[in-house]
Backbone as a printed PyTorch tensor [residue, N CA C, xyz], in Angstrom:
tensor([[[  0.5630, -11.1520,  -8.7370],
         [  0.7440,  -9.7190,  -9.2500],
         [  2.1710,  -9.3880,  -9.8370]],

        [[  2.4620,  -8.4100, -10.6190],
         [  3.8140,  -8.0930, -10.8610],
         [  4.9010,  -7.7700,  -9.6500]],

        [[  6.3470,  -8.1480, -10.2220],
         [  7.2180,  -7.8170,  -8.5780],
         [  7.0590,  -6.5800,  -8.9660]],

        [[  7.2440,  -6.0310,  -9.9910],
         [  7.6510,  -4.5480,  -9.7560],
         [  6.6870,  -3.6590,  -8.6500]],

        [[  5.4610,  -4.2130,  -8.9900],
         [  4.4590,  -3.3690,  -8.0130],
         [  4.1330,  -4.3530,  -6.6860]],

        [[  5.0330,  -5.7050,  -6.4000],
         [  5.2110,  -5.6700,  -4.8120],
         [  5.7960,  -5.5420,  -4.4980]],

        [[  6.3670,  -4.9740,  -4.9010],
         [  8.3290,  -3.9690,  -4.4140],
         [  7.4420,  -2.9240,  -4.0240]],

        [[  6.8530,  -2.0650,  -4.9530],
         [  6.2980,  -0.8240,  -4.7910],
         [  5.4750,  -0.8610,  -3.4420]],

        [[  4.3430,  -1.4410,  -3.6780],
         [  3.4690,  -1.8170,  -2.4270],
         [  4.2280,  -2.1730,  -0.9470]],

        [[  5.1370,  -2.7470,  -1.7060],
         [  6.5430,  -2.8720,   0.1300],
         [  6.9660,  -1.4860,   0.1390]],

        [[  7.5140,  -1.2250,  -0.6230],
         [  7.8210,   0.2060,  -0.3550],
         [  7.1010,   1.0050,   0.3080]],

        [[  5.8390,   1.0890,  -0.3050],
         [  4.6670,   2.0410,   0.3550],
         [  4.6990,   1.6140,   1.9260]],

        [[  4.0880,   0.5310,   1.9900],
         [  4.1590,   0.2370,   3.3890],
         [  5.3320,   0.4920,   4.3300]],

        [[  6.5060,   0.0210,   3.9020],
         [  7.5940,   0.5830,   4.9630],
         [  7.8170,   1.8460,   5.3300]],

        [[  7.7160,   2.8920,   3.6010],
         [  7.6220,   4.5830,   3.8900],
         [  6.8210,   4.7320,   5.0980]],

        [[  5.2490,   4.4840,   5.2610],
         [  4.5300,   4.7140,   6.4420],
         [  4.6240,   4.1890,   7.5280]],

        [[  5.6550,   2.9510,   7.8590],
         [  5.7770,   2.2040,   8.7980],
         [  6.5040,   3.6240,   9.5630]],

        [[  8.0460,   3.8470,   9.1480],
         [  8.6570,   4.0290,   9.3340],
         [  8.3780,   5.6170,   9.4200]],

        [[  7.7270,   6.6910,   8.9880],
         [  7.1980,   7.6400,   9.1770],
         [  6.4740,   7.9640,  10.5030]],

        [[  5.8420,   6.7740,  10.9020],
         [  4.8360,   6.6290,  11.9720],
         [  5.5930,   5.8940,  13.0220]],

        [[  6.9660,   5.8380,  12.7520],
         [  7.7200,   5.2260,  14.2410],
         [  7.1620,   4.0420,  14.5390]],

        [[  6.7970,   2.7260,  13.6750],
         [  5.9480,   1.1960,  14.0520],
         [  7.0570,   0.3770,  13.2760]],

        [[  6.9820,  -0.0640,  14.5660],
         [  8.5830,  -1.3890,  14.2670],
         [  7.3650,  -2.9250,  13.0330]],

        [[  8.3140,  -3.5880,  12.8540],
         [  7.8130,  -4.3640,  11.6610],
         [  6.4960,  -5.6230,  13.0460]],

        [[  7.8920,  -5.7540,  13.9210],
         [  7.2440,  -6.6460,  14.8350],
         [  5.4460,  -5.9410,  15.4630]],

        [[  4.9130,  -4.6510,  15.0430],
         [  4.0490,  -4.2510,  16.3180],
         [  3.2950,  -4.1940,  14.5030]],

        [[  3.3320,  -4.6310,  13.4550],
         [  2.3300,  -4.3540,  12.6030],
         [  1.3390,  -5.4310,  11.3860]],

        [[  2.2700,  -6.6340,  11.7430],
         [  1.6070,  -7.5920,  11.7530],
         [  1.8340,  -8.5270,  12.1390]],

        [[  1.2460, -10.3130,  11.6270],
         [  1.2300, -11.5040,  12.0130],
         [  2.6410, -11.8840,  12.5160]],

        [[  3.6880, -11.6930,  12.2640],
         [  5.2620, -11.9410,  12.4400],
         [  6.4430, -10.5230,  11.5510]],

        [[  7.4340, -10.4910,  12.5430],
         [  8.4680,  -9.5840,  11.6300],
         [  8.5560, -10.0800,   9.9570]],

        [[  9.2890, -11.2820,  10.5110],
         [  9.5400, -11.8650,   8.8950],
         [  8.3740, -11.8310,   7.7780]],

        [[  6.9990, -11.0910,   8.1580],
         [  5.9870, -11.4050,   7.0360],
         [  6.4230,  -9.9460,   6.6340]],

        [[  5.9210,  -9.2170,   7.8990],
         [  6.4190,  -7.8280,   6.9790],
         [  7.9960,  -7.3650,   6.4350]],

        [[  8.7240,  -8.0280,   6.7260],
         [  9.8980,  -8.1080,   5.9370],
         [ 10.1420,  -8.4020,   4.9320]],

        [[  9.0250,  -9.8970,   4.5950],
         [  8.9760, -10.3910,   3.1260],
         [  7.8000,  -9.0200,   2.4850]],

        [[  7.3200,  -8.6000,   2.9050],
         [  5.8670,  -7.9480,   2.0260],
         [  7.3550,  -6.8840,   1.5410]],

        [[  7.7720,  -6.1240,   2.5990],
         [  8.2070,  -4.2850,   2.5220],
         [  9.7880,  -4.9250,   1.5370]],

        [[ 10.2610,  -6.2790,   1.7920],
         [ 11.0430,  -6.4060,   0.0810],
         [ 10.5330,  -6.7270,  -0.9620]],

        [[  9.1920,  -6.9570,  -1.3160],
         [  8.3770,  -7.2410,  -2.5430],
         [  8.4420,  -8.7240,  -2.3800]],

        [[  8.6310,  -9.2900,  -1.4490],
         [  8.9950, -11.5010,  -1.6270],
         [  7.1900, -11.8350,  -1.0550]],

        [[  6.6990, -11.1700,  -1.2620],
         [  5.0070, -11.4440,  -0.4000],
         [  3.9730, -11.0160,  -1.1480]],

        [[  2.8760, -11.0620,  -0.8400],
         [  1.5910, -10.7370,  -1.2130],
         [  0.7120, -10.6080,  -0.0950]],

        [[  0.0020,  -8.7440,   0.5460],
         [ -0.5320,  -9.1280,   1.5180],
         [ -2.0010,  -9.1970,   0.5360]],

        [[ -3.1210,  -9.7730,   1.8550],
         [ -4.2800,  -9.8230,   1.3160],
         [ -5.0510,  -8.3630,   1.7390]],

        [[ -6.2630,  -8.1470,   1.0420],
         [ -7.1290,  -6.7760,   1.6280],
         [ -6.8470,  -6.9660,   2.9970]],

        [[ -7.3940,  -7.6550,   3.5950],
         [ -7.5830,  -7.8530,   4.9010],
         [ -6.1900,  -7.5380,   5.5700]],

        [[ -5.3040,  -7.9600,   5.3580],
         [ -3.7870,  -8.0250,   5.8780],
         [ -3.5000,  -6.2900,   5.6440]],

        [[ -3.7120,  -5.9180,   4.0210],
         [ -3.6010,  -4.5510,   4.2000],
         [ -4.5770,  -3.8190,   5.3280]],

        [[ -5.6820,  -3.7860,   5.1770],
         [ -6.6520,  -3.1440,   5.9450],
         [ -6.1440,  -3.2570,   7.7920]],

        [[ -5.7640,  -4.2330,   8.0270],
         [ -5.0920,  -4.4210,   9.5430],
         [ -4.2640,  -3.2060,  10.0720]],

        [[ -3.1820,  -3.5530,   8.6180],
         [ -1.6620,  -2.7700,   8.8090],
         [ -2.4760,  -1.0530,   8.5030]],

        [[ -2.8580,  -1.1110,   7.8790],
         [ -3.4610,   0.4030,   7.6290],
         [ -4.0110,   1.0470,   8.9350]],

        [[ -4.7700,   0.5610,   9.7430],
         [ -5.2340,   0.8200,  10.8340],
         [ -3.9790,   1.0490,  11.7350]],

        [[ -3.2040,  -0.1340,  12.3020],
         [ -2.1950,   0.0400,  12.8640],
         [ -1.4590,   1.2430,  12.4950]],

        [[ -1.1700,   1.7160,  11.0020],
         [ -0.9470,   3.4880,  10.7950],
         [ -1.4830,   4.0780,  10.8920]],

        [[ -2.4900,   3.9910,  11.0720],
         [ -3.8630,   5.3430,  11.1850],
         [ -3.2590,   5.8010,   9.6080]],

        [[ -3.7360,   5.4690,   8.8640],
         [ -3.9700,   5.7220,   7.4070],
         [ -5.2920,   4.7720,   6.5280]],

        [[ -5.8060,   5.1380,   5.2160],
         [ -6.5230,   4.7050,   4.7950],
         [ -5.7790,   3.5390,   4.0800]],

        [[ -6.2680,   2.1710,   3.3160],
         [ -6.0850,   1.2870,   3.1670],
         [ -5.5340,   1.8030,   1.5680]],

        [[ -6.1720,   2.5130,   1.1270],
         [ -6.1340,   2.6340,  -0.4680],
         [ -4.7980,   3.5520,  -0.3890]],

        [[ -4.5780,   4.4690,   0.4000],
         [ -3.3250,   5.3100,   0.8100],
         [ -2.1830,   4.4010,   0.1940]],

        [[ -1.7990,   3.1080,   1.1180],
         [ -0.9370,   1.7430,   0.9000],
         [ -0.9050,   1.9010,  -0.7130]],

        [[ -2.0190,   1.0450,  -0.8110],
         [ -2.3130,   0.8160,  -2.3900],
         [ -2.0680,   1.7920,  -3.6390]],

        [[ -2.4500,   2.9460,  -3.2060],
         [ -2.5800,   4.2260,  -4.6000],
         [ -0.7070,   4.2040,  -4.2250]],

        [[ -0.1000,   4.9400,  -3.2400],
         [  1.3440,   5.0200,  -3.2850],
         [  2.0510,   3.9020,  -3.8610]],

        [[  1.3320,   2.3020,  -3.6410],
         [  2.4530,   1.2190,  -4.4190],
         [  2.0350,   1.2430,  -5.6210]],

        [[  0.7020,   1.6390,  -6.4180],
         [  0.6050,   1.6280,  -7.6900],
         [  1.4370,   2.9270,  -8.6250]],

        [[  1.3050,   3.8200,  -7.8190],
         [  1.7890,   5.2700,  -8.2460],
         [  3.2980,   5.0950,  -8.2980]],

        [[  4.1890,   4.4090,  -7.0940],
         [  5.5140,   3.9700,  -7.1040],
         [  6.2530,   3.3460,  -8.0210]],

        [[  5.0390,   2.1020,  -8.8940],
         [  5.5100,   1.0050,  -9.8860],
         [  5.2620,   1.8880, -11.3690]],

        [[  4.6600,   2.6770, -11.3030],
         [  4.2300,   3.3340, -12.5310],
         [  5.7460,   4.5840, -12.8530]],

        [[  5.6540,   4.0220, -14.7520],
         [  6.3230,   5.2270, -14.3970],
         [  5.8080,   6.7690, -14.9280]],

        [[  4.5570,   6.7120, -14.9620],
         [  3.8830,   7.7590, -14.9290],
         [  2.7200,   8.1250, -13.0970]],

        [[  3.5870,   8.7830, -12.4940],
         [  3.3400,   9.0080, -10.9600],
         [  2.4730,  10.5000, -10.8050]],

        [[  1.1360,  10.4210, -11.0320],
         [  0.3840,  11.6190, -11.3490],
         [ -0.5180,  11.3010, -10.7190]],

        [[ -0.4860,  11.9730,  -9.3490],
         [ -1.1330,  11.6310,  -8.1110],
         [ -2.5910,  12.0260,  -8.8550]],

        [[ -2.6510,  13.8000,  -8.7480],
         [ -3.9050,  14.1490,  -9.0570],
         [ -4.3820,  13.4130, -10.1730]],

        [[ -3.5910,  13.0880, -11.4490],
         [ -4.5900,  12.4630, -12.6730],
         [ -4.9810,  10.7870, -12.1260]],

        [[ -4.2500,  10.3630, -11.3410],
         [ -4.9540,   8.8510, -10.4200],
         [ -6.1710,   9.0410, -10.0830]],

        [[ -6.3010,  10.1550,  -8.9970],
         [ -7.0030,  10.5860,  -8.3010],
         [ -8.1420,  10.7180,  -9.2450]],

        [[ -8.2840,  11.4980, -10.0610],
         [ -9.6340,  12.2070, -11.0280],
         [ -9.8780,  10.8620, -11.8470]],

        [[ -9.1140,  10.1720, -12.4460],
         [ -9.6720,   8.7670, -12.7610],
         [-10.8470,   7.8970, -12.0230]],

        [[ -9.6840,   7.8650, -10.6860],
         [-10.7060,   6.8350,  -9.8040],
         [-12.0130,   7.4670,  -9.7810]],

        [[-11.8290,   9.2270,  -9.3400],
         [-13.1940,   9.3020,  -8.9050],
         [-14.1540,   9.7160,  -9.8040]],

        [[-13.9080,   9.4850, -11.4770],
         [-14.5140,   9.3880, -12.4650],
         [-14.9670,   7.8340, -12.6730]],

        [[-14.3980,   7.1680, -12.1230],
         [-14.8720,   5.6650, -12.4180],
         [-15.7530,   4.8850, -11.3500]],

        [[-15.5430,   5.7370, -10.0890],
         [-16.3490,   6.0110,  -9.1230],
         [-17.9800,   6.4870,  -9.4820]],

        [[-17.6720,   7.3330, -10.0230],
         [-19.2480,   8.2120, -10.3470],
         [-19.9920,   7.0260, -11.1450]],

        [[-19.2960,   6.5210, -11.8440],
         [-19.5600,   5.8310, -13.0810],
         [-20.4390,   4.5400, -12.5260]],

        [[-20.1160,   4.2250, -10.9650],
         [-21.1300,   3.0640, -10.8410],
         [-22.1390,   3.7480,  -9.2370]],

        [[-22.0660,   5.5890,  -9.5200],
         [-23.0560,   5.6520,  -8.6080],
         [-22.5610,   6.2730,  -7.4350]],

        [[-21.1850,   5.9680,  -7.0860],
         [-20.7340,   6.4760,  -5.7480],
         [-19.9780,   7.6540,  -5.7660]]])
């Protein structure tokens, strides 16, 4: 995973955590683990992202999408969502 994307995913996670007033200790297996993720020094598995999203009360894709938008020069949320919608229809979803 690109380091820029890791940092953006960490920033996304941190933003949701702070907005919902959730401590690092409450979010994951350990405070250092969450601290490393938020600093862009680690990668979370999809299982961990799902677990953290559940605690934060958000959809896991929101954390991931916010990270991708934060790491891209083109932060066009509507354009990205339209592309995703089109690609999902392509496979019948």
